[in-house]
C-alpha positions in Angstrom: -5.0 12.4 19.4 -2.7 9.5 17.6 -2.0 8.8 13.8 -4.5 5.7 12.5 -1.1 5.0 10.3 1.2 4.8 12.9 -0.6 3.3 15.8 0.8 -0.3 16.1 -2.7 -1.3 17.5 -4.7 -1.2 14.5 -5.2 -3.6 11.4 -4.1 -2.1 8.2 -4.1 -2.9 4.6 -1.9 -2.5 2.0 -3.2 -0.6 -1.2 -2.4 -0.4 -5.0 -3.3 1.7 -7.8 -2.9 1.6 -11.4 0.5 3.2 -11.1 1.3 -0.1 -8.7 2.5 2.5 -6.3 1.6 1.2 -2.3 0.2 2.7 0.9 -0.4 1.3 4.1 -4.0 2.4 5.3 -6.5 1.7 8.3 -8.7 -0.7 8.0 -11.7 0.8 9.8 -10.9 3.8 6.7 -13.4 3.1 3.6 -11.6 2.6 0.5 -10.2 5.7 -1.7 -11.6 5.3 -5.2 -9.0 3.9 -7.7 -7.3 1.6 -4.6 -7.2 -2.0 -4.4 -6.3 -4.1 -1.5 -3.4 -5.9 -2.3 -2.9 -7.4 1.5 -4.3 -7.8 4.6 -5.5 -7.3 6.8 -3.2 -7.4 9.0 -0.5 -6.2 11.9 1.3 -2.9 10.8 4.8 -4.8 10.7 3.2 -7.3 8.5 2.0 -4.7 6.1 5.1 -2.8 5.9 7.1 -6.1 5.2 4.9 -6.8 2.0 5.7 -3.5 0.9 8.9 -4.3 1.2 9.0 -7.3 -0.6 7.0 -6.3 -3.4 7.4 -2.5 -4.0 10.6 -3.2 -4.9 11.1 -0.5 -7.8 8.9 3.2 -7.2 8.8 4.0 -10.4 4.7 4.3 -11.8 4.2 1.8 -14.5 3.2 3.7 -16.7 7.2 5.3 -16.7 8.0 1.5 -17.1 6.4 1.2 -20.1 7.6 4.2 -22.0 11.0 3.0 -21.0 11.1 0.3 -23.0 12.1 -0.1 -26.6 
């Protein structure tokens, strides 16, 4: 069985949560509670490119707020 998160034949979404964390998600799967679509559906590589361009700091949003004086 092929891993649906690694298939180049599937369409994907990029999901984000309240912490601005990003996740690559197969388009056919239900979106988990607490996550919203930020990009897609599109090919896997397009979604990976979106993540690379838009998630440049993996620090959770709540920690970023704590660091600011």
